[in-house]
N, C-alpha and C positions, 0 to 999 in steps of 0.2 A: 511796368506800365507799357502798354502797346501804343506806339505812335499813331496819331490820327492820320488816316490816309488822306492824300491831297484831294481836293474837290476836282471834278472833271475839268472845270474851267480855270483852275489855278494857272498862273503864268509865272515864269521865271522872273524874280524881282530885278535881276540885272537887265533883262529885256525891257522891263517897264521903265527903267532909267533912261533908255536911249530912244524909245519910240516917241514920235510926235504925230500929230494929225496930218495926213497927207494933203488936206485942203488948206488948213490955216497955218500949218507948221508950228502950231502952238502946243502946249503941254496937254497931256491926257490924264484923266483921273480914273482909277481902277475901281469899278463897282463889282465887288466880289460876289455879292448876292445875285445880281442880275447877269453876271458873266459878260460884262461889257467894259470897254474903254470909252470914256466920255470926253468929248471935245466940246467944252462950253463955248469956246470962241466960234466954232463952226455950227454949233447946235446939233451935233450928231453923236450917236452912240454906235460904236463898232463892236460887233459880236466877237466872242471868243469861242472857238470850237475845238474841242479836244486839246485845250491848252494852247491853241495857236490863234493869236489875234488875226482877224480878217480885216485888213486895213484897206478895203475898197469902198469908195463912196457909194457905189450902187448896192452894197450889202449893208450899209449903215442905216439905222432908223433915225428919223428926225426926233429931237427931244421935244417933249410937250412943254407948255408954258409952266414955269416954276420948277422944272426938273433939274 
């Protein structure tokens, strides 16, 4: 059986354990489908590009109501 290749936006799980939102300093949720790290406390979604989280507020998108 051939292993499944990682998705382009996959992030090292060890990195996810230590990252926090640079605005709220709160925890982040990993949305693998959208390729984002979500800060519910700050209401922001940080993109992941080529497996690297872009943790800049100016690069984050604002979460919509109910997201």
